[in-house]
C-alpha angles and dihedrals in degrees: 000000000000132000119191121220133170114198094191092046093058096036096094093252117131124258116256097032135172115271115267133202138178113267104185106313095335131084108228125184122226090260090059100256120141104236097168094117091055092051092049091047091050093047092049093047092047093050092048091049093048092047091049092049092048091049092049089054092045090242138122123232103257098181148322133242108206141172113281120243095005121141086233104034108018112127119200094347133049134168113277100236096256094098088229098114093255114146127215132181112277148097132252123245096262093045091054089055094047092049090050085063092046092249111157113238131196134167126243086256091063100046096103092056101049135073120195 
């Protein structure tokens, strides 16, 4: 079964919010603000919620389907921090946490090619 989460949505950042990208090891929004702590908070809360939901259902988290290129959910590629649309190898904040727990992650662009 599926359980939806949105790390940026529960991070405490406003909606709508300025775009954000990794610049080095920090997440910076287009207005120059360091929003790393919000991204970490949202990733931690999303992981905790998903783990609690899985436990309540008596299931393990088998994998995650997340938004490509996002500073939270990008898997394998993220935007380079120049806000120009250029992609570089890397993972978003939430993806890094999921991978630390050996949770398989794909983007919505890969869903047709993967079976969990």
